C-alpha beads as a LAMMPS data file, in Angstrom:
LAMMPS data file: protein, C-alpha beads

99 atoms
98 bonds

1 atom types
1 bond types

-500.0 500.0 xlo xhi
-500.0 500.0 ylo yhi
-500.0 500.0 zlo zhi

Masses

1 110.0

Atoms # bond

1 1 1 -61.242 -155.821 -383.504
2 1 1 -62.163 -152.300 -382.520
3 1 1 -61.919 -151.231 -378.885
4 1 1 -64.364 -148.344 -379.172
5 1 1 -68.076 -148.822 -378.612
6 1 1 -70.423 -148.954 -381.565
7 1 1 -73.048 -146.298 -380.863
8 1 1 -76.439 -147.683 -381.921
9 1 1 -79.514 -145.471 -381.790
10 1 1 -82.856 -147.305 -381.846
11 1 1 -85.877 -145.075 -382.417
12 1 1 -89.617 -145.621 -382.597
13 1 1 -92.629 -143.339 -382.363
14 1 1 -92.637 -143.011 -378.581
15 1 1 -89.170 -144.324 -377.713
16 1 1 -90.669 -146.955 -375.421
17 1 1 -92.540 -149.966 -376.779
18 1 1 -91.361 -151.039 -380.218
19 1 1 -87.875 -149.637 -379.701
20 1 1 -87.520 -151.935 -376.679
21 1 1 -88.557 -154.986 -378.712
22 1 1 -86.196 -153.982 -381.519
23 1 1 -83.309 -153.152 -379.161
24 1 1 -83.668 -156.571 -377.511
25 1 1 -83.470 -158.243 -380.937
26 1 1 -80.392 -156.183 -381.831
27 1 1 -78.753 -157.146 -378.521
28 1 1 -79.375 -160.832 -379.254
29 1 1 -77.925 -160.458 -382.758
30 1 1 -74.807 -158.730 -381.414
31 1 1 -74.324 -161.576 -378.915
32 1 1 -74.703 -164.142 -381.728
33 1 1 -71.930 -162.527 -383.761
34 1 1 -69.665 -161.940 -380.768
35 1 1 -69.728 -158.155 -380.586
36 1 1 -69.642 -156.870 -376.997
37 1 1 -68.436 -153.299 -377.499
38 1 1 -71.637 -151.419 -378.188
39 1 1 -74.011 -148.966 -376.607
40 1 1 -77.704 -148.865 -377.487
41 1 1 -79.630 -145.641 -377.016
42 1 1 -83.419 -145.922 -377.250
43 1 1 -85.250 -142.781 -378.235
44 1 1 -88.341 -141.411 -379.920
45 1 1 -88.445 -140.268 -383.530
46 1 1 -88.896 -136.660 -382.377
47 1 1 -85.766 -136.859 -380.198
48 1 1 -83.735 -138.782 -382.792
49 1 1 -82.052 -135.688 -384.337
50 1 1 -80.351 -134.936 -381.006
51 1 1 -78.626 -138.360 -381.103
52 1 1 -77.576 -138.508 -384.766
53 1 1 -74.158 -136.872 -384.372
54 1 1 -72.977 -139.420 -381.798
55 1 1 -74.476 -142.445 -383.588
56 1 1 -72.565 -144.935 -385.710
57 1 1 -75.794 -146.491 -386.939
58 1 1 -79.449 -145.455 -386.754
59 1 1 -82.123 -148.128 -386.462
60 1 1 -85.766 -147.088 -386.619
61 1 1 -89.211 -148.623 -386.775
62 1 1 -90.309 -145.714 -388.988
63 1 1 -89.024 -144.387 -392.287
64 1 1 -85.936 -142.279 -391.718
65 1 1 -83.027 -141.279 -393.929
66 1 1 -79.672 -139.734 -393.128
67 1 1 -77.055 -139.230 -395.824
68 1 1 -74.110 -139.396 -393.407
69 1 1 -74.952 -142.415 -391.209
70 1 1 -76.204 -145.912 -391.991
71 1 1 -79.948 -146.111 -391.351
72 1 1 -81.921 -149.338 -391.267
73 1 1 -85.640 -149.846 -390.773
74 1 1 -85.921 -152.623 -388.177
75 1 1 -89.686 -152.991 -388.052
76 1 1 -89.112 -156.595 -389.164
77 1 1 -88.041 -157.405 -385.605
78 1 1 -91.468 -156.306 -384.421
79 1 1 -93.598 -157.823 -387.212
80 1 1 -91.465 -160.871 -388.016
81 1 1 -91.636 -160.011 -391.721
82 1 1 -88.303 -160.695 -393.486
83 1 1 -86.588 -160.999 -390.117
84 1 1 -83.856 -163.276 -391.507
85 1 1 -82.979 -160.763 -394.230
86 1 1 -82.886 -157.981 -391.662
87 1 1 -80.590 -160.005 -389.386
88 1 1 -78.239 -160.711 -392.285
89 1 1 -78.096 -157.042 -393.291
90 1 1 -77.430 -155.905 -389.714
91 1 1 -74.852 -158.631 -389.137
92 1 1 -72.824 -157.390 -392.113
93 1 1 -73.202 -153.768 -390.986
94 1 1 -72.150 -154.452 -387.381
95 1 1 -69.168 -156.560 -388.424
96 1 1 -68.030 -153.731 -390.725
97 1 1 -68.434 -151.137 -387.946
98 1 1 -66.508 -153.385 -385.559
99 1 1 -63.369 -153.514 -387.732

Bonds

1 1 1 2
2 1 2 3
3 1 3 4
4 1 4 5
5 1 5 6
6 1 6 7
7 1 7 8
8 1 8 9
9 1 9 10
10 1 10 11
11 1 11 12
12 1 12 13
13 1 13 14
14 1 14 15
15 1 15 16
16 1 16 17
17 1 17 18
18 1 18 19
19 1 19 20
20 1 20 21
21 1 21 22
22 1 22 23
23 1 23 24
24 1 24 25
25 1 25 26
26 1 26 27
27 1 27 28
28 1 28 29
29 1 29 30
30 1 30 31
31 1 31 32
32 1 32 33
33 1 33 34
34 1 34 35
35 1 35 36
36 1 36 37
37 1 37 38
38 1 38 39
39 1 39 40
40 1 40 41
41 1 41 42
42 1 42 43
43 1 43 44
44 1 44 45
45 1 45 46
46 1 46 47
47 1 47 48
48 1 48 49
49 1 49 50
50 1 50 51
51 1 51 52
52 1 52 53
53 1 53 54
54 1 54 55
55 1 55 56
56 1 56 57
57 1 57 58
58 1 58 59
59 1 59 60
60 1 60 61
61 1 61 62
62 1 62 63
63 1 63 64
64 1 64 65
65 1 65 66
66 1 66 67
67 1 67 68
68 1 68 69
69 1 69 70
70 1 70 71
71 1 71 72
72 1 72 73
73 1 73 74
74 1 74 75
75 1 75 76
76 1 76 77
77 1 77 78
78 1 78 79
79 1 79 80
80 1 80 81
81 1 81 82
82 1 82 83
83 1 83 84
84 1 84 85
85 1 85 86
86 1 86 87
87 1 87 88
88 1 88 89
89 1 89 90
90 1 90 91
91 1 91 92
92 1 92 93
93 1 93 94
94 1 94 95
95 1 95 96
96 1 96 97
97 1 97 98
98 1 98 99
């Protein structure tokens, strides 16, 4: 198991409302799979580029693509649509990053 923190950036339009809901869901998922070594940074989509270099994974409620870092749209945590599929995808990603 890795000793370094997984740097998770969660971004939404304003960096306040939906990113908080999504970050809470991510925190719960990390607890479920037993990962404690992480840091979540909530931000807005306009401020997201300033956090990309330090991120291990980028989670957004908007469409966003980065060729160098894993990016996942997590709007499912807000809408409830395909939430189980989203949890499964993130679980695999976090376990891989935690190796």
